[in-house]
N, CA, C and O of each residue as an XYZ file, in Angstrom:
456
protein
N       0.686     18.807      1.098
C       0.786     18.200     -0.200
C      -0.415     17.989     -0.834
O      -1.231     17.345     -0.175
N      -0.785     18.385     -2.037
C      -1.968     18.141     -2.655
C      -1.872     16.580     -3.232
O      -1.464     16.409     -4.381
N      -2.168     15.713     -2.598
C      -2.144     14.252     -2.822
C      -2.748     13.762     -4.143
O      -2.338     12.792     -4.780
N      -3.777     14.557     -4.473
C      -4.504     14.146     -5.720
C      -3.527     14.645     -7.012
O      -3.152     13.979     -7.977
N      -3.292     15.849     -6.726
C      -2.403     16.508     -7.937
C      -1.120     15.865     -8.172
O      -0.781     15.574     -9.319
N      -0.338     15.608     -7.099
C       0.988     15.148     -7.331
C       1.166     13.577     -7.237
O       2.239     13.029     -7.491
N       0.082     12.934     -6.870
C       0.083     11.510     -6.752
C      -0.922     10.682     -7.429
O      -0.595      9.896     -8.318
N      -2.135     10.834     -7.037
C      -3.141      9.979     -7.710
C      -3.335     10.332     -9.258
O      -3.500      9.443    -10.093
N      -3.303     11.661     -9.574
C      -3.738     11.981    -10.899
C      -2.696     11.593    -11.878
O      -3.096     11.233    -12.985
N      -1.238     11.613    -11.612
C      -0.272     11.098    -12.615
C      -0.500      9.608    -12.710
O      -0.316      9.098    -13.815
N      -0.844      8.900    -11.786
C      -0.969      7.472    -11.988
C      -2.282      7.167    -12.876
O      -2.218      6.366    -13.809
N      -3.430      7.817    -12.558
C      -4.541      7.723    -13.318
C      -4.414      8.167    -14.787
O      -4.960      7.491    -15.659
N      -3.727      9.256    -15.094
C      -3.439      9.688    -16.402
C      -2.495      8.778    -16.964
O      -2.601      8.609    -18.178
N      -1.590      8.148    -16.364
C      -0.587      7.209    -16.967
C      -1.396      5.926    -17.356
O      -1.237      5.340    -18.427
N      -2.201      5.581    -16.466
C      -3.030      4.198    -16.770
C      -3.914      4.463    -17.998
O      -4.066      3.602    -18.864
N      -4.508      5.703    -18.057
C      -5.366      6.119    -19.301
C      -4.474      5.966    -20.548
O      -4.842      5.283    -21.504
N      -3.346      6.588    -20.521
C      -2.446      6.562    -21.744
C      -2.103      5.120    -22.041
O      -2.282      4.677    -23.176
N      -1.633      4.394    -21.100
C      -1.320      2.957    -21.474
C      -2.411      2.271    -22.116
O      -2.271      1.598    -23.137
N      -3.695      2.480    -21.400
C      -4.925      1.623    -21.841
C      -5.365      2.247    -23.308
O      -5.876      1.478    -24.122
N      -5.187      3.509    -23.619
C      -5.608      3.872    -24.900
C      -4.567      3.303    -25.947
O      -4.947      2.935    -27.059
N      -3.296      3.245    -25.573
C      -2.429      2.743    -26.479
C      -2.503      1.180    -27.004
O      -2.109      0.715    -28.073
N      -3.128      0.543    -25.911
C      -3.210     -0.969    -25.973
C      -4.591     -1.286    -26.358
O      -4.791     -2.437    -26.747
N      -5.557     -0.488    -26.318
C      -7.021     -0.796    -26.602
C      -7.684     -1.506    -25.438
O      -8.508     -2.406    -25.598
N      -7.307     -1.084    -24.333
C      -7.856     -1.704    -22.970
C      -9.071     -0.823    -22.645
O      -8.976      0.404    -22.628
N     -10.255     -1.497    -22.380
C     -11.531     -0.793    -22.232
C     -11.853     -0.737    -20.735
O     -12.885     -0.181    -20.357
N     -11.031     -1.275    -19.909
C     -11.251     -1.206    -18.381
C     -11.419      0.378    -17.949
O     -10.898      1.305    -18.569
N     -12.115      0.500    -16.952
C     -12.330      2.000    -16.504
C     -11.524      2.168    -15.092
O     -11.116      3.275    -14.742
N     -11.332      1.048    -14.343
C     -10.755      1.239    -13.037
C      -9.254      1.351    -13.218
O      -8.658      0.570    -13.961
N      -8.650      2.289    -12.564
C      -7.238      2.511    -12.653
C      -6.349      1.400    -12.583
O      -5.631      1.108    -13.540
N      -6.349      0.697    -11.409
C      -5.607     -0.527    -11.374
C      -5.693     -1.488    -12.462
O      -4.702     -1.984    -12.998
N      -6.975     -1.756    -12.797
C      -7.261     -2.730    -13.857
C      -6.635     -2.368    -15.123
O      -6.077     -3.198    -15.840
N      -6.745     -0.911    -15.444
C      -6.221     -0.447    -16.739
C      -4.616     -0.662    -16.611
O      -3.982     -1.075    -17.583
N      -4.015     -0.381    -15.439
C      -2.513     -0.462    -15.416
C      -2.171     -2.006    -15.595
O      -1.261     -2.344    -16.351
N      -2.846     -2.840    -14.954
C      -2.551     -4.314    -15.055
C      -2.657     -4.740    -16.482
O      -1.681     -5.236    -17.045
N      -3.843     -4.562    -17.114
C      -3.956     -5.033    -18.490
C      -3.193     -4.441    -19.462
O      -2.608     -5.128    -20.300
N      -3.130     -3.183    -19.446
C      -2.275     -2.444    -20.446
C      -0.816     -2.675    -20.282
O      -0.037     -2.762    -21.232
N      -0.451     -2.779    -18.899
C       0.964     -3.227    -18.597
C       1.425     -4.469    -19.048
O       2.558     -4.613    -19.507
N       0.614     -5.367    -18.943
C       0.908     -6.716    -19.315
C       1.000     -6.807    -20.884
O       1.825     -7.554    -21.411
N       0.213     -6.100    -21.551
C       0.245     -6.129    -22.912
C       1.401     -5.365    -23.382
O       1.923     -5.698    -24.446
N       1.877     -4.348    -22.688
C       3.081     -3.711    -23.114
C       4.441     -4.355    -22.673
O       5.546     -3.930    -23.010
N       4.209     -5.414    -21.892
C       5.431     -6.191    -21.311
C       6.130     -5.426    -20.230
O       7.356     -5.478    -20.128
N       5.355     -4.689    -19.385
C       5.965     -4.019    -18.118
C       6.058     -5.099    -17.161
O       5.135     -5.901    -17.022
N       7.138     -5.156    -16.490
C       7.377     -6.143    -15.351
C       6.133     -6.156    -14.369
O       5.640     -5.090    -14.003
N       5.682     -7.256    -13.990
C       4.508     -7.412    -12.967
C       4.909     -6.789    -11.690
O       3.993     -6.422    -10.954
N       6.282     -6.588    -11.259
C       6.521     -6.054    -10.032
C       6.329     -4.674    -10.110
O       5.950     -4.106     -9.086
N       6.531     -3.971    -11.207
C       6.326     -2.548    -11.447
C       4.915     -2.286    -11.478
O       4.458     -1.324    -10.861
N       4.144     -3.106    -12.182
C       2.799     -2.745    -12.206
C       2.096     -2.894    -10.846
O       1.181     -2.149    -10.496
N       2.556     -3.854    -10.136
C       1.937     -4.146     -8.670
C       2.272     -2.994     -7.734
O       1.440     -2.567     -6.933
N       3.489     -2.501     -7.843
C       4.045     -1.339     -7.124
C       3.208     -0.111     -7.589
O       2.799      0.665     -6.725
N       2.946      0.098     -8.824
C       2.155      1.320     -9.171
C       0.710      1.177     -8.609
O       0.143      2.091     -8.010
N       0.179     -0.007     -8.841
C      -1.143     -0.198     -8.200
C      -1.232     -0.027     -6.564
O      -2.177      0.568     -6.045
N      -0.356     -0.499     -5.944
C      -0.160     -0.372     -4.494
C      -0.021      1.109     -4.197
O      -0.742      1.627     -3.344
N       0.780      1.731     -4.795
C       1.084      3.172     -4.614
C      -0.252      4.015     -4.859
O      -0.514      4.969     -4.126
N      -1.057      3.649     -5.873
C      -2.309      4.314     -6.187
C      -3.201      3.977     -4.993
O      -3.795      4.889     -4.417
N      -3.310      2.825     -4.634
C      -4.154      2.439     -3.533
C      -3.894      3.095     -2.200
O      -4.827      3.329     -1.431
N      -2.684      3.387     -1.921
C      -2.185      3.993     -0.765
C      -2.569      5.502     -0.720
O      -3.013      6.061      0.282
N      -2.343      6.097     -1.931
C      -2.475      7.583     -2.091
C      -4.021      7.731     -1.945
O      -4.483      8.644     -1.261
N      -4.778      6.882     -2.554
C      -6.238      7.081     -2.390
C      -6.700      6.977     -1.070
O      -7.544      7.769     -0.652
N      -6.162      5.938     -0.255
C      -6.473      5.780      1.080
C      -6.131      6.921      1.864
O      -6.962      7.386      2.644
N      -4.893      7.467      1.730
C      -4.412      8.586      2.589
C      -5.289      9.902      2.299
O      -5.578     10.701      3.190
N      -5.681     10.043      0.964
C      -6.578     11.169      0.658
C      -7.959     11.027      1.393
O      -8.484     11.945      2.024
N      -8.445      9.871      1.250
C      -9.867      9.710      1.949
C      -9.693      9.716      3.429
O     -10.596     10.188      4.120
N      -8.611      9.233      3.983
C      -8.594      9.126      5.435
C      -8.348     10.509      6.047
O      -8.757     10.806      7.170
N      -7.641     11.360      5.233
C      -7.483     12.832      5.649
C      -8.802     13.642      5.493
O      -9.109     14.489      6.331
N      -9.514     13.392      4.496
C     -10.799     14.024      4.332
C     -11.859     13.559      5.508
O     -12.684     14.357      5.951
N     -11.770     12.276      5.948
C     -12.554     11.710      7.024
C     -12.112     12.352      8.321
O     -12.962     12.681      9.148
N     -10.886     12.538      8.528
C     -10.408     13.104      9.743
C     -10.802     14.642      9.708
O     -10.992     15.223     10.777
N     -10.913     15.236      8.636
C     -11.362     16.707      8.644
C     -12.833     16.712      9.062
O     -13.265     17.414      9.976
N     -13.555     15.894      8.339
C     -15.014     15.814      8.750
C     -15.295     15.474     10.074
O     -16.297     15.936     10.620
N     -14.439     14.629     10.726
C     -14.675     14.363     12.065
C     -14.092     15.396     13.046
O     -14.197     15.249     14.264
N     -13.442     16.500     12.446
C     -12.914     17.550     13.511
C     -11.554     17.348     13.940
O     -10.978     18.162     14.661
N     -10.937     16.111     13.449
C      -9.465     15.847     13.910
C      -8.468     16.666     13.383
O      -7.398     16.827     13.969
N      -8.776     17.261     12.188
C      -7.925     18.195     11.493
C      -8.644     19.395     11.177
O      -9.840     19.318     10.898
N      -8.031     20.519     11.191
C      -8.677     21.726     10.781
C      -9.129     21.711      9.299
O      -8.500     21.115      8.425
N     -10.291     22.428      9.080
C     -10.786     22.477      7.651
C      -9.758     23.135      6.696
O      -9.010     24.026      7.100
N      -9.738     22.690      5.457
C      -8.912     23.334      4.448
C      -9.710     23.577      3.241
O     -10.696     22.896      2.957
N      -9.258     24.590      2.507
C      -9.879     25.078      1.269
C      -9.699     24.073      0.156
O     -10.538     23.967     -0.738
N      -8.616     23.343      0.207
C      -8.240     22.229     -0.739
C      -8.468     20.848     -0.213
O      -7.603     20.391      0.534
N      -9.450     20.168     -0.483
C      -9.860     18.884      0.209
C      -9.036     17.857     -0.086
O      -9.191     16.777      0.484
N      -8.065     18.045     -1.000
C      -6.990     16.870     -1.266
C      -5.684     17.251     -0.637
O      -4.653     16.606     -0.827
N      -5.753     18.225      0.053
C      -4.455     18.544      0.784
C      -4.195     17.997      1.981
O      -4.960     18.174      2.929
N      -3.008     17.218      2.082
C      -2.592     16.388      3.313
C      -1.523     17.094      3.972
O      -0.409     17.235      3.469
N      -1.890     17.570      5.180
C      -0.709     18.232      5.975
C       0.222     17.068      6.475
O      -0.156     16.178      7.237
N       1.507     17.189      5.945
C       2.590     16.219      6.180
C       2.909     16.087      7.798
O       3.285     15.023      8.289
N       2.713     17.314      8.580
C       2.876     17.140      9.967
C       1.886     16.281     10.646
O       2.120     15.870     11.782
N       0.803     15.984     10.030
C      -0.264     15.053     10.636
C      -0.060     13.693     10.351
O      -0.829     12.864     10.839
N       1.041     13.288      9.498
C       1.299     11.828      9.374
C       2.258     11.344     10.254
O       3.140     12.071     10.711
N       2.133     10.038     10.552
C       3.054      9.339     11.415
C       4.324      9.142     10.534
O       4.323      9.353      9.321
N       5.498      8.684     11.304
C       6.728      8.443     10.505
C       6.600      7.323      9.593
O       7.289      7.309      8.573
N       5.762      6.347      9.861
C       5.522      5.224      8.873
C       4.806      5.791      7.676
O       5.190      5.591      6.523
N       3.707      6.537      8.010
C       3.014      7.134      6.736
C       3.799      7.863      5.818
O       3.623      7.798      4.602
N       4.786      8.656      6.443
C       5.790      9.516      5.676
C       6.572      8.508      4.850
O       6.639      8.683      3.633
N       7.131      7.533      5.383
C       8.012      6.642      4.515
C       7.243      6.041      3.468
O       7.726      5.952      2.339
N       5.944      5.564      3.764
C       5.230      4.938      2.668
C       4.800      6.056      1.592
O       4.761      5.775      0.394
N       4.517      7.187      2.022
C       4.236      8.282      1.151
C       5.388      8.535      0.126
O       5.265      8.661     -1.092
N       6.443      8.579      0.810
C       7.800      8.871     -0.035
C       7.971      7.905     -1.063
O       8.170      8.309     -2.209
N       7.916      6.522     -0.789
C       7.908      5.434     -1.593
C       6.820      5.461     -2.654
O       7.067      5.207     -3.833
N       5.584      5.783     -2.197
C       4.568      5.833     -3.326
C       4.811      6.960     -4.329
O       4.441      6.839     -5.497
N       5.452      8.092     -3.865
C       5.779      9.218     -4.774
C       6.914      8.671     -5.744
O       6.855      8.955     -6.940
N       7.897      7.925     -5.265
C       8.868      7.310     -6.082
C       8.279      6.401     -7.206
O       8.781      6.342     -8.329
N       7.284      5.766     -6.856
C       6.667      4.841     -7.809
C       5.888      5.812     -8.947
O       5.842      5.468    -10.128
N       5.368      6.882     -8.531
C       4.686      7.866     -9.347
C       5.727      8.292    -10.242
O       5.439      8.306    -11.438
N       6.818      8.624     -9.911
C       8.089      9.190    -10.645
C       8.562      8.143    -11.662
O       8.966      8.491    -12.772
N       8.510      6.886    -11.286
C       8.919      5.663    -11.954
C       8.063      5.504    -13.130
O       8.547      5.298    -14.243
N       6.549      5.613    -12.873
C       5.630      5.484    -13.829
C       5.787      6.601    -14.981
O       5.680      6.352    -16.182
N       6.055      7.852    -14.443
C       6.262      8.948    -15.369
C       7.456      8.813    -16.352
O       7.487      9.252    -17.502
N       8.555      8.045    -15.623
C       9.756      7.888    -16.463
C       9.515      6.891    -17.548
O      10.018      7.002    -18.666
N       8.676      5.845    -17.161
C       8.268      4.961    -18.163
C       7.464      5.561    -19.343
O       7.758      5.293    -20.508
N       6.428      6.390    -19.005
C       5.764      7.141    -19.969
C       6.797      7.955    -20.835
O       6.656      7.909    -22.057
N       7.737      8.631    -20.344
C       8.566      9.313    -21.046
C       9.325      8.666    -22.103
O       9.598      9.177    -23.190
N       9.674      7.400    -21.668
C      10.420      6.548    -22.534
C       9.603      6.101    -23.818
O      10.038      6.135    -24.969
N       8.290      5.657    -23.408
C       7.404      5.179    -24.272
C       6.923      6.123    -25.293
O       6.779      5.768    -26.463
N       6.663      7.356    -24.870
C       5.976      8.384    -25.531
C       6.823      9.728    -25.407
O       6.451     10.666    -24.702
N       8.003      9.736    -26.161
C       8.858     11.043    -25.958
C       8.277     12.237    -26.694
O       8.834     13.333    -26.631
């Protein structure tokens, strides 16, 4: 799975859209989400979940790149590709929930900006 394309990037793009619509000048994705989300009246629980999902996805991406550099995983042409077989059962569950949060953020964007 290309973790950046299907996970991190949709959250980053969503945070940018919310920030632009609210005049938020923060450049950090979680800060953008929090500030713009509060201004838009998005539930704090949703904002926290989206930020946690983003943090997890970034950690997973970097951890996989580190494991490749250390020789624990075979090299890949796509540096953001995470082989699902290399994940533990717990990581797979957390990844599944993080991707649910990505979908939830996208659904909110579709409602706000049809």
